[in-house]
C-alpha positions, 0 to 999 in steps of 0.5 A: 496466532492472535485474533485481532478486531478491527473496524472498517466501514462500520463493521467489525472484522476479526482477523487472525495472524501473527502480525502486530495489532497496531500495524493491522489497525493501521491498515484497516484505517487505511482501507476505511479512509479509502471506502469512506472517501469513495462513498462520499465521492460516488454517493454509493452505500453499497459496502461490497461495491466500495471495498472492491473499488477501495481494492482497485485504487489501493492496487493501483497506488501499489503498482505505481509504488512498484514502478517507481521503486524499479526506476529508482533501482535502475537509476542507482545501478547507473550511478553505481556503475559510473562511480565504479568506472570512475574509480577504476580510471587512473588518476 
């Protein structure tokens, strides 16, 4: 386990894990950027409130990506069935 220090909304956090530190830093930068954007848009400086709002925004994006991935999977499966059906037909 490695200790990884990241900065989020002007606060330092020490995290432990086996992930690549550069990857963890990228995640922290994403959270920091979201919190700063929300702070600017709302005028709020309450870091707890901003953290919850950032988490909700990121969860919403994740759910949207999951739905999109599911739809793409269904489309690919339909295409595969069409190709398999076409290949089974006599020439």
